[in-house]
C-alpha positions as CSV (number, residue, x, y, z in Angstrom):
1,M,4.2,43.4,15.1
2,T,5.9,40.1,15.6
3,S,4.8,36.9,14.0
4,T,4.6,33.6,15.7
5,R,5.9,30.6,13.9
6,H,4.0,27.5,14.6
7,P,5.9,24.2,14.6
8,K,5.4,22.0,11.6
9,P,3.0,19.2,12.4
10,D,4.7,15.8,12.7
11,P,2.5,13.1,11.0
12,A,4.0,10.4,13.3
13,A,2.7,12.3,16.4
14,A,-0.9,11.9,15.2
15,C,-0.4,8.2,14.4
16,S,-1.2,5.6,17.0
17,A,1.2,3.1,15.6
18,Q,4.3,2.0,17.4
19,F,7.4,2.4,15.3
20,T,10.7,0.5,15.1
21,M,13.6,0.2,12.7
22,I,14.3,-3.4,11.7
23,G,17.2,-4.7,9.5
24,A,16.6,-7.6,7.1
25,A,18.5,-8.9,4.1
26,G,20.9,-6.0,4.1
27,R,18.2,-3.3,4.3
28,R,16.7,-1.3,7.1
29,F,12.9,-0.7,7.3
30,R,10.7,1.5,9.4
31,V,7.9,-0.8,10.7
32,G,4.7,0.5,12.3
33,Q,2.4,-1.7,14.4
34,W,-1.1,-1.1,15.6
35,H,-2.9,-3.2,18.3
36,A,0.0,-5.8,18.6
37,N,-1.5,-7.0,21.9
38,A,-4.6,-8.2,19.9
39,G,-2.5,-11.2,18.9
40,G,-3.5,-13.7,16.2
41,I,-2.4,-13.6,12.6
42,P,-1.2,-10.1,11.8
43,L,-2.5,-8.2,8.8
44,V,0.5,-6.8,6.9
45,V,-0.4,-3.6,4.9
46,L,1.7,-2.8,1.9
47,N,1.1,0.8,0.9
48,G,0.8,2.5,-2.5
49,I,3.7,4.1,-4.3
50,G,5.3,6.9,-2.3
51,M,2.8,6.5,0.6
52,N,4.2,6.5,4.2
53,I,2.8,4.4,7.1
54,E,1.0,7.3,8.8
55,M,-1.5,7.6,5.9
56,L,-3.0,4.3,7.0
57,E,-4.2,5.7,10.4
58,P,-7.9,6.1,9.3
59,V,-8.1,2.4,8.4
60,A,-6.2,1.3,11.6
61,R,-8.7,3.2,13.7
62,E,-11.5,1.1,12.3
63,C,-9.7,-2.1,13.1
64,P,-9.2,-1.9,16.9
65,G,-9.2,-5.7,17.4
66,R,-6.7,-6.6,14.7
67,W,-2.9,-6.6,14.8
68,L,-1.8,-4.4,11.8
69,I,1.8,-4.1,10.5
70,A,2.9,-1.6,7.9
71,V,6.3,-1.1,6.3
72,D,7.9,2.0,4.8
73,M,9.6,0.8,1.6
74,P,13.2,1.9,0.9
75,G,13.3,5.7,0.6
76,I,9.7,6.1,1.6
77,G,8.6,7.6,4.9
78,Q,11.5,7.3,7.3
79,S,13.1,4.1,5.8
80,P,16.6,4.7,4.4
81,D,17.2,5.1,0.7
82,P,17.9,1.9,-1.3
83,I,21.6,1.3,-2.1
84,F,20.7,-0.5,-5.3
85,P,17.5,-0.7,-7.4
86,Y,15.3,-3.7,-6.6
87,T,12.6,-5.8,-8.2
88,I,9.2,-6.8,-6.8
89,P,10.4,-10.5,-6.2
90,Q,13.4,-9.2,-4.3
91,I,11.2,-7.1,-2.0
92,A,8.9,-10.1,-1.4
93,L,12.0,-12.1,-0.4
94,T,13.2,-9.3,1.8
95,L,9.8,-9.1,3.6
96,A,10.0,-12.8,4.3
97,A,13.4,-12.1,6.0
98,L,11.8,-9.2,7.9
99,F,9.0,-11.5,9.2
100,D,11.7,-14.0,10.3
101,R,13.4,-11.2,12.4
102,M,10.0,-10.4,13.9
103,Q,9.4,-14.1,14.6
104,I,6.2,-14.1,12.5
105,D,5.5,-17.3,10.6
106,V,2.1,-16.6,8.8
107,V,0.5,-13.4,7.8
108,D,-2.5,-12.0,6.1
109,M,-1.7,-9.5,3.3
110,L,-3.4,-6.2,2.3
111,G,-1.8,-4.7,-0.8
112,I,-2.8,-1.2,-1.8
113,S,-2.1,-0.1,-5.4
114,W,1.7,-0.6,-5.7
115,G,1.7,-2.7,-2.6
116,G,-0.7,-5.1,-4.2
117,A,2.2,-6.1,-6.6
118,V,4.3,-7.1,-3.6
119,A,1.4,-8.9,-1.9
120,Q,0.8,-11.0,-5.1
121,Q,4.4,-11.8,-5.4
122,F,4.8,-12.7,-1.7
123,A,1.7,-15.0,-1.9
124,F,3.3,-16.8,-4.8
125,Q,6.8,-17.1,-3.5
126,H,5.9,-17.9,0.1
127,R,2.7,-19.8,-0.1
128,A,3.0,-21.4,3.3
129,R,3.3,-18.0,4.9
130,A,0.4,-16.1,3.3
131,R,-3.0,-17.2,4.7
132,R,-5.4,-14.7,3.0
133,M,-4.8,-11.7,0.7
134,V,-6.7,-8.5,0.0
135,L,-5.9,-6.4,-3.1
136,A,-7.2,-2.8,-3.1
137,A,-6.9,-0.6,-6.2
138,S,-4.3,-2.9,-7.6
139,T,-3.2,-4.4,-10.9
140,A,-1.4,-7.3,-12.6
141,G,1.6,-5.0,-13.3
142,N,2.7,-3.8,-16.8
143,V,-0.3,-5.5,-18.5
144,M,-2.7,-3.2,-16.6
145,V,-5.4,-1.2,-18.3
146,A,-4.0,2.3,-18.3
147,G,-5.6,5.1,-16.3
148,N,-6.5,8.6,-17.2
149,P,-3.4,10.2,-18.9
150,S,-3.8,13.4,-16.9
151,S,-3.7,11.4,-13.7
152,V,-0.9,9.0,-14.7
153,A,1.5,11.5,-16.2
154,P,2.5,13.3,-13.0
155,M,3.6,9.9,-11.6
156,L,6.5,9.8,-14.0
157,D,8.2,12.8,-12.4
158,P,9.8,12.0,-9.0
159,L,10.2,15.7,-8.2
160,A,6.4,15.9,-8.2
161,Y,6.4,13.8,-5.1
162,S,9.7,14.5,-3.3
163,V,8.8,18.2,-2.7
164,E,6.1,18.6,0.0
165,S,4.0,21.4,-1.7
166,A,4.0,19.5,-5.0
167,L,3.3,16.2,-3.2
168,R,0.1,17.4,-1.5
169,R,-1.1,19.1,-4.7
170,N,-0.5,16.0,-6.8
171,L,-1.9,13.6,-4.2
172,A,-5.1,15.6,-4.1
173,T,-5.7,15.1,-7.8
174,L,-3.9,11.8,-8.3
175,Y,-4.7,9.6,-5.4
176,N,-8.2,10.8,-4.8
177,G,-8.5,10.1,-8.5
178,G,-11.6,12.0,-9.3
179,G,-13.5,10.5,-6.4
180,S,-16.2,12.4,-4.5
181,G,-15.1,11.2,-1.1
182,R,-13.0,13.4,1.0
183,V,-9.5,12.3,2.0
184,S,-7.1,14.0,4.4
185,L,-3.6,14.1,3.1
186,N,-2.1,15.8,6.2
187,A,-0.2,12.6,7.1
188,A,1.6,12.4,3.8
189,T,5.4,13.0,3.8
190,P,7.5,13.2,0.6
191,P,9.5,10.2,-0.4
192,S,13.1,10.7,-1.6
193,P,13.5,11.0,-5.3
194,L,15.6,7.8,-5.3
195,G,13.1,5.8,-3.3
196,Y,10.3,6.9,-5.6
197,M,12.3,6.1,-8.7
198,C,13.1,2.6,-7.5
199,Q,9.4,2.0,-6.8
200,L,8.5,3.1,-10.4
201,G,11.3,1.0,-11.8
202,A,10.3,-2.1,-9.9
203,M,6.7,-1.9,-11.1
204,A,7.6,-1.1,-14.7
205,C,9.3,-4.5,-15.2
206,W,6.8,-6.7,-13.2
207,N,3.9,-8.7,-14.4
208,S,1.8,-11.2,-12.4
209,A,-0.5,-12.5,-15.2
210,P,1.3,-15.9,-15.4
211,I,1.1,-16.5,-11.7
212,L,-2.4,-15.4,-10.9
213,P,-4.1,-18.7,-11.9
214,L,-1.6,-20.5,-9.6
215,L,-2.6,-18.6,-6.4
216,S,-4.5,-21.0,-4.1
217,L,-5.2,-18.8,-1.1
218,P,-8.4,-16.9,-0.5
219,V,-8.3,-13.5,-2.2
220,M,-10.6,-10.5,-2.0
221,I,-10.3,-7.7,-4.6
222,M,-11.5,-4.2,-3.9
223,A,-11.8,-1.3,-6.4
224,D,-13.6,1.9,-6.9
225,T,-15.6,2.7,-10.0
226,E,-14.3,6.3,-10.0
227,D,-10.6,5.4,-9.8
228,Q,-8.8,7.4,-12.5
229,L,-5.4,6.0,-11.9
230,V,-6.2,2.3,-11.8
231,P,-9.5,1.8,-13.7
232,V,-11.9,-0.8,-12.4
233,A,-11.3,-3.0,-15.4
234,N,-8.1,-4.1,-13.6
235,A,-10.0,-5.4,-10.7
236,H,-12.2,-7.5,-13.0
237,F,-9.0,-8.8,-14.7
238,L,-7.6,-9.9,-11.3
239,H,-11.0,-11.4,-10.3
240,N,-11.2,-13.5,-13.5
241,A,-7.6,-14.7,-13.3
242,I,-7.5,-15.7,-9.6
243,P,-9.5,-18.8,-8.9
244,G,-12.3,-18.4,-6.4
245,S,-11.5,-14.7,-5.7
246,R,-14.1,-12.3,-4.3
247,L,-14.8,-8.9,-5.8
248,E,-16.1,-5.8,-3.9
249,L,-16.7,-2.5,-5.6
250,F,-16.9,1.0,-4.1
251,E,-18.2,4.1,-5.7
252,G,-17.1,7.7,-5.1
253,G,-13.8,7.2,-3.3
254,G,-11.3,7.4,-6.2
255,H,-8.0,5.7,-6.0
256,L,-7.8,6.1,-2.2
257,F,-11.3,4.8,-1.5
258,M,-10.0,2.9,1.6
259,L,-9.3,6.3,3.1
260,S,-12.5,7.9,1.8
261,W,-14.7,5.1,3.3
262,P,-12.5,3.5,6.0
263,D,-15.5,2.2,8.0
264,R,-16.9,0.1,5.1
265,F,-13.4,-0.9,4.0
266,A,-12.6,-2.2,7.5
267,A,-15.9,-4.0,7.8
268,L,-15.2,-5.9,4.6
269,L,-11.7,-6.7,5.8
270,D,-13.0,-8.0,9.1
271,D,-15.6,-10.2,7.4
272,F,-13.1,-11.6,4.9
273,L,-10.2,-12.2,7.3
274,A,-12.5,-13.7,10.0
């Protein structure tokens, strides 16, 4: 009896984004865009640590009338590895150069988990270019309230995310974070060990607590009460520190509540950004 080998699914093939490689500030980034013909101010989505663009497809499907842009960080998805380690402020500066290349002056920002750090820094460094900001499952950096040790510990091992079998196993327990909502992880692709380590290092030495009271743009903070990686106390910290911010809580979605409940997540996004 002969066996038939089925081709390995390509996450990009199931993603409706249009992909391009764009160079900015000495780096090359893979950029995905949804609904670019919708026009208006684009919503730039900055993903969680190790997460590639394709994982955002469930949210993008719920936002058919909004121009969405996502960026694979260095060594994540199909963006090349970083040549040198970087800091969160450096990545925020590089994003500004990337938007210059794309001829985009003003953006709305959605920062998910690790991406929330970059969104906060960008909003502080480039105030004239950030109109509104949404922080989902995010923190103020190394002053954060720590998560469940059993959820946090695997994050410290880059090999737990750069090998596909280990990646999916760890994402199932880590990113869903104990939530009861179902999340498909078929679109996840392993980051490179170097790319993942640089993301860890950038976050380890970053702290936004001093700049949060200085943010003057409208901010919405979203969190899930069952998040084991970033406890909901971090959302309350951000909410109390950012003047005039809005807080929205989910329940049952874990750390990836935006993928567990993409319809409600997108509805809140649309209401806030409109």
